N, CA, C and O atoms as a CHARMM CRD file, in Angstrom:
* protein
*
  208
    1    1 UNK  N    -10.15400   1.21000  -9.51800 PROA 1      0.00000
    2    1 UNK  CA    -9.04000   1.06300  -9.41200 PROA 1      0.00000
    3    1 UNK  C     -9.05300  -0.91100  -9.50200 PROA 1      0.00000
    4    1 UNK  O    -10.00700  -1.48000  -8.97100 PROA 1      0.00000
    5    2 UNK  N     -7.96800  -1.74400 -10.17900 PROA 2      0.00000
    6    2 UNK  CA    -7.91300  -3.09900 -10.56300 PROA 2      0.00000
    7    2 UNK  C     -7.71500  -3.86400  -9.39200 PROA 2      0.00000
    8    2 UNK  O     -7.08900  -3.51700  -8.39000 PROA 2      0.00000
    9    3 UNK  N     -8.30800  -4.95100  -9.60200 PROA 3      0.00000
   10    3 UNK  CA    -7.65200  -6.16600  -8.16300 PROA 3      0.00000
   11    3 UNK  C     -6.92600  -6.49000  -8.77300 PROA 3      0.00000
   12    3 UNK  O     -6.78500  -7.70100  -8.60600 PROA 3      0.00000
   13    4 UNK  N     -5.98700  -5.94200  -9.80500 PROA 4      0.00000
   14    4 UNK  CA    -5.02400  -6.83300 -10.04300 PROA 4      0.00000
   15    4 UNK  C     -3.88500  -6.25500  -8.95100 PROA 4      0.00000
   16    4 UNK  O     -3.97400  -5.15300  -8.41000 PROA 4      0.00000
   17    5 UNK  N     -2.61500  -7.37600  -8.69800 PROA 5      0.00000
   18    5 UNK  CA    -1.96300  -6.97500  -7.77200 PROA 5      0.00000
   19    5 UNK  C     -0.92300  -5.91400  -8.19900 PROA 5      0.00000
   20    5 UNK  O     -1.50700  -5.43400  -9.17000 PROA 5      0.00000
   21    6 UNK  N      0.10900  -5.31800  -8.10800 PROA 6      0.00000
   22    6 UNK  CA     0.73900  -4.61300  -8.99900 PROA 6      0.00000
   23    6 UNK  C      1.91800  -5.29700  -9.32700 PROA 6      0.00000
   24    6 UNK  O      2.39900  -5.86800  -8.34900 PROA 6      0.00000
   25    7 UNK  N      2.61300  -5.45000 -10.47800 PROA 7      0.00000
   26    7 UNK  CA     4.49300  -5.72500 -10.67900 PROA 7      0.00000
   27    7 UNK  C      4.73000  -6.09300  -9.69500 PROA 7      0.00000
   28    7 UNK  O      4.14000  -5.46700  -8.81400 PROA 7      0.00000
   29    8 UNK  N      5.59200  -7.15800  -9.22800 PROA 8      0.00000
   30    8 UNK  CA     6.28200  -6.73200  -8.02100 PROA 8      0.00000
   31    8 UNK  C      7.58200  -5.65800  -8.26600 PROA 8      0.00000
   32    8 UNK  O      7.94000  -5.40800  -9.41700 PROA 8      0.00000
   33    9 UNK  N      8.17300  -5.12100  -7.23800 PROA 9      0.00000
   34    9 UNK  CA     8.91400  -3.88600  -7.03000 PROA 9      0.00000
   35    9 UNK  C     10.17000  -4.42600  -6.83600 PROA 9      0.00000
   36    9 UNK  O     11.16000  -3.70700  -6.96800 PROA 9      0.00000
   37   10 UNK  N     10.30300  -6.00400  -6.43800 PROA 10     0.00000
   38   10 UNK  CA    11.66100  -6.32700  -5.43600 PROA 10     0.00000
   39   10 UNK  C     11.34200  -5.95800  -4.20200 PROA 10     0.00000
   40   10 UNK  O     12.19000  -5.87100  -3.31400 PROA 10     0.00000
   41   11 UNK  N     10.46500  -5.78200  -4.08100 PROA 11     0.00000
   42   11 UNK  CA    10.88400  -5.26200  -2.02000 PROA 11     0.00000
   43   11 UNK  C      9.69400  -5.90500  -1.62400 PROA 11     0.00000
   44   11 UNK  O      8.69100  -5.84500  -2.33500 PROA 11     0.00000
   45   12 UNK  N      9.72300  -6.78300  -0.08400 PROA 12     0.00000
   46   12 UNK  CA     7.87100  -7.30700  -0.52300 PROA 12     0.00000
   47   12 UNK  C      7.66100  -6.15700   0.45000 PROA 12     0.00000
   48   12 UNK  O      6.59000  -5.59800   0.21400 PROA 12     0.00000
   49   13 UNK  N      8.28600  -5.65500   1.40000 PROA 13     0.00000
   50   13 UNK  CA     7.25800  -4.33600   2.10700 PROA 13     0.00000
   51   13 UNK  C      6.26000  -3.67900   1.37100 PROA 13     0.00000
   52   13 UNK  O      5.04300  -3.65600   1.55700 PROA 13     0.00000
   53   14 UNK  N      7.33500  -2.85700   0.03000 PROA 14     0.00000
   54   14 UNK  CA     6.24500  -2.39600  -0.75800 PROA 14     0.00000
   55   14 UNK  C      5.68100  -2.91400  -1.61700 PROA 14     0.00000
   56   14 UNK  O      4.80100  -2.33900  -2.25700 PROA 14     0.00000
   57   15 UNK  N      6.03500  -4.05600  -1.82100 PROA 15     0.00000
   58   15 UNK  CA     4.59800  -4.96000  -2.54900 PROA 15     0.00000
   59   15 UNK  C      3.61700  -5.09700  -1.78400 PROA 15     0.00000
   60   15 UNK  O      2.48000  -5.25300  -2.22900 PROA 15     0.00000
   61   16 UNK  N      3.86300  -5.06400  -0.64700 PROA 16     0.00000
   62   16 UNK  CA     2.83100  -5.55200   0.39100 PROA 16     0.00000
   63   16 UNK  C      1.77600  -4.65600   0.80300 PROA 16     0.00000
   64   16 UNK  O      0.60700  -4.84700   1.13800 PROA 16     0.00000
   65   17 UNK  N      2.74400  -3.28100   0.65100 PROA 17     0.00000
   66   17 UNK  CA     1.73900  -2.09700   0.54400 PROA 17     0.00000
   67   17 UNK  C      1.21800  -1.38500  -0.28600 PROA 17     0.00000
   68   17 UNK  O      0.54800  -0.35400  -0.22400 PROA 17     0.00000
   69   18 UNK  N      1.59300  -2.04700  -1.12000 PROA 18     0.00000
   70   18 UNK  CA     1.23400  -1.66700  -2.66900 PROA 18     0.00000
   71   18 UNK  C      0.06300  -2.35400  -2.64200 PROA 18     0.00000
   72   18 UNK  O     -0.93400  -1.64500  -2.77500 PROA 18     0.00000
   73   19 UNK  N     -0.09700  -3.37000  -2.52600 PROA 19     0.00000
   74   19 UNK  CA    -1.39100  -5.25600  -2.97100 PROA 19     0.00000
   75   19 UNK  C     -2.37700  -4.34900  -1.47100 PROA 19     0.00000
   76   19 UNK  O     -3.54300  -4.74200  -1.50000 PROA 19     0.00000
   77   20 UNK  N     -2.21300  -3.65000  -0.67500 PROA 20     0.00000
   78   20 UNK  CA    -3.38600  -2.91400   0.14800 PROA 20     0.00000
   79   20 UNK  C     -4.59600  -2.19000  -0.68100 PROA 20     0.00000
   80   20 UNK  O     -5.82400  -2.21600  -0.76700 PROA 20     0.00000
   81   21 UNK  N     -3.35100  -1.46700  -1.28600 PROA 21     0.00000
   82   21 UNK  CA    -4.80800  -0.13900  -2.58300 PROA 21     0.00000
   83   21 UNK  C     -5.95800  -1.19700  -2.96800 PROA 21     0.00000
   84   21 UNK  O     -7.09000  -0.82200  -3.27300 PROA 21     0.00000
   85   22 UNK  N     -5.52000  -2.74400  -2.92100 PROA 22     0.00000
   86   22 UNK  CA    -6.77300  -3.04700  -3.53300 PROA 22     0.00000
   87   22 UNK  C     -7.92400  -3.43300  -2.66800 PROA 22     0.00000
   88   22 UNK  O     -9.00400  -3.79700  -3.13200 PROA 22     0.00000
   89   23 UNK  N     -7.61300  -3.32500  -1.16300 PROA 23     0.00000
   90   23 UNK  CA    -8.46200  -3.30200  -0.19800 PROA 23     0.00000
   91   23 UNK  C     -9.26100  -2.51600  -0.85600 PROA 23     0.00000
   92   23 UNK  O    -10.40700  -2.95700  -0.77200 PROA 23     0.00000
   93   24 UNK  N     -9.17500  -1.07400  -1.78700 PROA 24     0.00000
   94   24 UNK  CA    -9.94600  -0.07100  -1.71700 PROA 24     0.00000
   95   24 UNK  C    -11.04500  -0.69500  -2.70000 PROA 24     0.00000
   96   24 UNK  O    -12.17000  -0.20100  -2.61900 PROA 24     0.00000
   97   25 UNK  N    -10.90100  -1.41900  -3.34300 PROA 25     0.00000
   98   25 UNK  CA   -12.03800  -1.45400  -4.52300 PROA 25     0.00000
   99   25 UNK  C    -13.00400  -2.42300  -3.75000 PROA 25     0.00000
  100   25 UNK  O    -12.84000  -3.50200  -3.18100 PROA 25     0.00000
  101   26 UNK  N    -14.49200  -1.27100  -4.04600 PROA 26     0.00000
  102   26 UNK  CA   -15.87600  -2.23900  -3.26700 PROA 26     0.00000
  103   26 UNK  C    -16.54100  -1.26100  -2.15600 PROA 26     0.00000
  104   26 UNK  O    -17.71600  -0.90200  -2.07900 PROA 26     0.00000
  105   27 UNK  N    -14.85300  -0.76200  -0.86900 PROA 27     0.00000
  106   27 UNK  CA   -15.04100  -0.44100   0.21700 PROA 27     0.00000
  107   27 UNK  C    -15.50200   0.90300   0.33000 PROA 27     0.00000
  108   27 UNK  O    -15.46900   1.81900  -0.49200 PROA 27     0.00000
  109   28 UNK  N    -15.94400   0.85600   1.51600 PROA 28     0.00000
  110   28 UNK  CA   -16.72200   2.25900   2.04000 PROA 28     0.00000
  111   28 UNK  C    -15.72200   3.41600   2.12000 PROA 28     0.00000
  112   28 UNK  O    -14.56100   3.38400   2.52800 PROA 28     0.00000
  113   29 UNK  N    -16.38700   4.38400   1.67100 PROA 29     0.00000
  114   29 UNK  CA   -15.23700   5.70200   1.28600 PROA 29     0.00000
  115   29 UNK  C    -14.87800   6.08100   2.18400 PROA 29     0.00000
  116   29 UNK  O    -13.78000   6.63700   2.14700 PROA 29     0.00000
  117   30 UNK  N    -15.64600   5.98200   3.55900 PROA 30     0.00000
  118   30 UNK  CA   -15.45600   6.19500   5.14400 PROA 30     0.00000
  119   30 UNK  C    -13.91000   5.26400   5.48000 PROA 30     0.00000
  120   30 UNK  O    -13.17900   5.48000   6.44700 PROA 30     0.00000
  121   31 UNK  N    -13.70700   4.34900   4.54800 PROA 31     0.00000
  122   31 UNK  CA   -12.91700   3.78400   4.94200 PROA 31     0.00000
  123   31 UNK  C    -11.16600   3.42200   4.72700 PROA 31     0.00000
  124   31 UNK  O    -10.30700   2.72400   5.26600 PROA 31     0.00000
  125   32 UNK  N    -11.34200   4.77000   3.11800 PROA 32     0.00000
  126   32 UNK  CA   -10.35500   4.64900   2.07500 PROA 32     0.00000
  127   32 UNK  C     -9.11200   5.72200   3.06600 PROA 32     0.00000
  128   32 UNK  O     -7.88600   5.72000   2.96100 PROA 32     0.00000
  129   33 UNK  N     -9.93100   6.50200   3.93000 PROA 33     0.00000
  130   33 UNK  CA    -8.60900   6.87900   4.06100 PROA 33     0.00000
  131   33 UNK  C     -7.40300   6.25400   5.65700 PROA 33     0.00000
  132   33 UNK  O     -6.29200   6.62000   6.04000 PROA 33     0.00000
  133   34 UNK  N     -7.93900   5.68200   5.92700 PROA 34     0.00000
  134   34 UNK  CA    -7.36600   4.11200   6.78700 PROA 34     0.00000
  135   34 UNK  C     -6.52500   3.26600   5.78900 PROA 34     0.00000
  136   34 UNK  O     -5.29700   3.26000   5.87700 PROA 34     0.00000
  137   35 UNK  N     -6.97500   2.77900   5.14100 PROA 35     0.00000
  138   35 UNK  CA    -6.04100   1.88000   4.24800 PROA 35     0.00000
  139   35 UNK  C     -4.70300   3.02300   3.66900 PROA 35     0.00000
  140   35 UNK  O     -3.55100   2.91900   4.08900 PROA 35     0.00000
  141   36 UNK  N     -5.08200   3.94200   2.78400 PROA 36     0.00000
  142   36 UNK  CA    -4.40900   4.54200   2.14800 PROA 36     0.00000
  143   36 UNK  C     -3.24800   5.47900   3.46800 PROA 36     0.00000
  144   36 UNK  O     -2.08000   5.79000   3.23600 PROA 36     0.00000
  145   37 UNK  N     -3.91800   5.72300   4.64700 PROA 37     0.00000
  146   37 UNK  CA    -2.46100   5.98800   5.65100 PROA 37     0.00000
  147   37 UNK  C     -1.53100   4.97000   5.97200 PROA 37     0.00000
  148   37 UNK  O     -0.32100   5.19200   6.01300 PROA 37     0.00000
  149   38 UNK  N     -2.19800   3.51000   6.27300 PROA 38     0.00000
  150   38 UNK  CA    -1.75800   2.74500   6.18200 PROA 38     0.00000
  151   38 UNK  C     -0.37000   2.05200   4.83600 PROA 38     0.00000
  152   38 UNK  O      0.84200   1.93900   5.01900 PROA 38     0.00000
  153   39 UNK  N     -0.86600   1.84900   4.06900 PROA 39     0.00000
  154   39 UNK  CA    -0.22700   2.77000   2.90800 PROA 39     0.00000
  155   39 UNK  C      1.24100   3.21300   3.12300 PROA 39     0.00000
  156   39 UNK  O      2.38200   2.78000   3.28600 PROA 39     0.00000
  157   40 UNK  N      0.53000   4.31000   3.02300 PROA 40     0.00000
  158   40 UNK  CA     1.65800   5.64700   3.09600 PROA 40     0.00000
  159   40 UNK  C      2.83400   5.73300   4.62300 PROA 40     0.00000
  160   40 UNK  O      3.99200   6.15000   4.60800 PROA 40     0.00000
  161   41 UNK  N      2.13200   5.24200   5.71100 PROA 41     0.00000
  162   41 UNK  CA     2.93100   5.06900   6.72800 PROA 41     0.00000
  163   41 UNK  C      4.05000   3.77300   6.41300 PROA 41     0.00000
  164   41 UNK  O      5.11600   4.15300   6.89700 PROA 41     0.00000
  165   42 UNK  N      4.23700   2.38400   5.79000 PROA 42     0.00000
  166   42 UNK  CA     4.45100   1.39200   5.33500 PROA 42     0.00000
  167   42 UNK  C      5.48300   2.02100   4.27600 PROA 42     0.00000
  168   42 UNK  O      6.67900   1.80600   4.47400 PROA 42     0.00000
  169   43 UNK  N      5.12300   2.72700   3.24500 PROA 43     0.00000
  170   43 UNK  CA     6.03800   3.51000   2.44900 PROA 43     0.00000
  171   43 UNK  C      7.29300   4.10800   3.06100 PROA 43     0.00000
  172   43 UNK  O      8.44200   3.95200   2.65000 PROA 43     0.00000
  173   44 UNK  N      6.93200   4.74400   4.00300 PROA 44     0.00000
  174   44 UNK  CA     7.50800   5.38800   4.46000 PROA 44     0.00000
  175   44 UNK  C      8.72400   5.39200   5.33400 PROA 44     0.00000
  176   44 UNK  O      9.73100   6.09400   5.23900 PROA 44     0.00000
  177   45 UNK  N      8.28500   4.03900   6.60000 PROA 45     0.00000
  178   45 UNK  CA     8.87700   2.97700   7.11600 PROA 45     0.00000
  179   45 UNK  C      9.72600   2.57800   5.82700 PROA 45     0.00000
  180   45 UNK  O     10.80500   3.16800   5.87300 PROA 45     0.00000
  181   46 UNK  N      9.65500   2.09300   5.14100 PROA 46     0.00000
  182   46 UNK  CA     9.97300   1.29900   4.22500 PROA 46     0.00000
  183   46 UNK  C     11.61200   2.21300   3.59300 PROA 46     0.00000
  184   46 UNK  O     12.72100   1.68000   3.56500 PROA 46     0.00000
  185   47 UNK  N     11.29100   3.68000   3.14600 PROA 47     0.00000
  186   47 UNK  CA    11.85600   4.63600   2.87100 PROA 47     0.00000
  187   47 UNK  C     12.75100   4.84900   3.71100 PROA 47     0.00000
  188   47 UNK  O     13.87500   4.85800   3.20900 PROA 47     0.00000
  189   48 UNK  N     12.69800   5.07900   5.12400 PROA 48     0.00000
  190   48 UNK  CA    13.57300   5.81400   6.16200 PROA 48     0.00000
  191   48 UNK  C     14.66900   4.35300   6.51500 PROA 48     0.00000
  192   48 UNK  O     15.85100   4.52500   6.81200 PROA 48     0.00000
  193   49 UNK  N     14.08600   3.06300   6.42600 PROA 49     0.00000
  194   49 UNK  CA    15.02800   2.20300   6.65300 PROA 49     0.00000
  195   49 UNK  C     15.96900   1.87500   5.24300 PROA 49     0.00000
  196   49 UNK  O     16.83100   1.00300   5.34800 PROA 49     0.00000
  197   50 UNK  N     15.84100   2.39400   4.27500 PROA 50     0.00000
  198   50 UNK  CA    16.34700   2.26800   2.91800 PROA 50     0.00000
  199   50 UNK  C     17.78300   3.62700   3.19000 PROA 50     0.00000
  200   50 UNK  O     18.97700   3.60300   2.89100 PROA 50     0.00000
  201   51 UNK  N     16.97000   4.61800   3.83800 PROA 51     0.00000
  202   51 UNK  CA    18.12600   5.67300   3.54000 PROA 51     0.00000
  203   51 UNK  C     18.91600   5.24600   4.78700 PROA 51     0.00000
  204   51 UNK  O     20.06300   5.68500   4.70900 PROA 51     0.00000
  205   52 UNK  N     18.74300   4.68400   5.68100 PROA 52     0.00000
  206   52 UNK  CA    19.75200   4.35000   6.99700 PROA 52     0.00000
  207   52 UNK  C     19.42500   5.06100   8.20400 PROA 52     0.00000
  208   52 UNK  O     20.09600   4.89100   9.22100 PROA 52     0.00000
């Protein structure tokens, strides 16, 4: 995974969630699940907000 922050989506919540994926670089595998769950939860929450 690259340390580059993804291109902006125009949605601050989504951008912040995707930026968390860079936390996986160099992190022990046992920590990956925690980061991936947090990103998943943030994206699900944002989708729920968008769907109203």
